[in-house]
N, C-alpha and C positions, 0 to 999 in steps of 0.2 A: 457330582453336585453335592454342597457342603450341606450338612444337618444342621438345622437351626437351633441355637441355644435354647434350652427350656426356660422362658422367662415368666412361666405362671406364680403369680404370688408377688411378683416384683412391683414396686409402687414408684411411679414416675409423676411427681406432681400431684395432681388430683386423680390420677388414674391408677388402678389396681388391676395387674393382668389375670384375666380369668383363665382363658386357654387359647390355644393356637387356633386360628381361623383360616379355613380353606374356602375360598370363595366358589360358587357355582360357576358353571360354565357361562352363564349370563352375564355374571359379574364380571369375569375375566375379560368377555367381550366388550363390556362397559368400561375398560380400563382400571377397574378396583385392584387387580392384583398388583400393580405398581411394578411391573418388570420383574415379576416372579420372586420378589422378597418375600420372607416370611410374614404372614399378616397375624394379628393378635386381637382378640377380643377383649376389651378392658371395661371395667366398669368406675364411672367418676364418681366422686364424693358425694355428689348432688344425687347420685341415683341414675343417671343417664348412663348410656353405653356408647363406646366409640371402638371402631376398627382401624387400625393403623398398623404402620410396619414397625418392625423391632429397632430398625434404623432410626426412624422419627422419634420413638421414644428414648432410646439411647442418647440421641444428639439433643433432646430436649426441645424439639421441633413441635411435639404434641404432648400437651400436658394437661388436657382436661377435654370434656366432650364439646366445649365451646361455652360453657357456663362461666369460665373465668373470664373471658373477654367480654361477656355481657355485664358481669360484676363491676369490671374496671371502668367500662363505658359509663354505666350507672353512676359509679362513684365520681367519674371527672365531670359528670353533669349536676350531680348534687352534692353540695359541701354541708350543708346546714339542715335542707330539708323546709326552710322557712319562705321560701320564694314567693309564696302566695300569701303570706301574712302580711297585715298592716303595718307592723313594725319594721318589716323589711322593705315595704314600699317606701315608708318615712325615712328610712336610713339611706336609701337609693338616692330619693328626691334631695334629701339635704345636701349630699355629697355633690350631686350634679349641680346644684344652685351655686356651691361655694367653688368647686373644682373645675369645671367644665365651662371655659370661656364662650362655647357656643351653644350654652343653655339659655333659654329666652328670659330667664331672671338672675343670670349671672351678675349684671352690672349692680342689682340691689342686694347682693350677698357677697360672693367672692371679689366681685369688682370694687366694692367699698370696704374691703378687709374683713369681712366675717369668714373667719378660717373653720376648718373642720378637723377635730382632734385627730392627730396623726396616727394613733393608735386604734382607730375605728375604720380607718381607710380600707384597710383589707381585711377587717375581721368583724363581721356582723355579730358574731357570737359575743363578742367583749361589749359591743356597743349595747346589745341587748341586756347583758349582764349589768352594765354600769346605769343604763336608763331605766330597764324594768319593762314589765310587758304593757301594753297599751290596755287600760281597763275596758270593759265591755261597754257599749254604747257610741255616741258620737263624740270621740275624743280626737284630738289631733296633736302633734309633736309642737312644742312651743319653746322659743328661748326666753328664759325669765328677764334677762337684761338684752334688750335688742341690740346693744351696741357691741356686745360679746359674741364670739362664735358658738358653734355646736361643740361644747366642750363639757366635761364632767361637771356637775353642779349647777350648770345654766341650762339643763333641759327638763322638761316635764311635759305630761301627757295632760291636756286641757281642752275644754269646750272652746268652740268658736267665739263665743261671748267673751270669754275670759283673755283670749288670745287677741282679739280686736282691740281690747282695752290696752295691751302692751304694745301696740303696733306704732311705728315710727311715723312721725307726723309729717306729712309733706306741705313745705312751706311754699304757697304761692303768691307771686307778687301780685298786687291789685291791679286791674287793668285800668287804662285811663279811659275815662268817659269823654268822648268827643263833643265839643260844643258846650262843655262846662267849664267855667272859670272860677 
């Protein structure tokens, strides 16, 4: 039987090898021993511990106690941390109205040529930087010129009353009154 090379003190990813680990009889029966390969107790950068084989460490199969995978999953789900903020909601809704033909209000926005600034489509942070944060209170995102798109210089945070003053007027044709000559 070959002697395992002493890996104490070596670092693999987030893990630092503390000492050789000898599984108990119960752990061997529970298949922790991994076919009699040398086992190592490692301390993770986060403070957790992990028992693994030297082979898994050397080949890069085990690089943390599991915290790295959790960090990566969290990062992939959170890009800016603002998804619950009113600014993010306004950005998402404006994009949908302009870019998504299946949106129920698309015909009044994207369908009539109201565009959404290309640099903002995949970049909420840039949108927020250019438009600024929403003031406290009952404010909404508004286009200053209703015939122009969601572009820098044409957006403001405003109250519903001011926004209604800049709405596009719908022209309805007068109905014919029957029996009137």
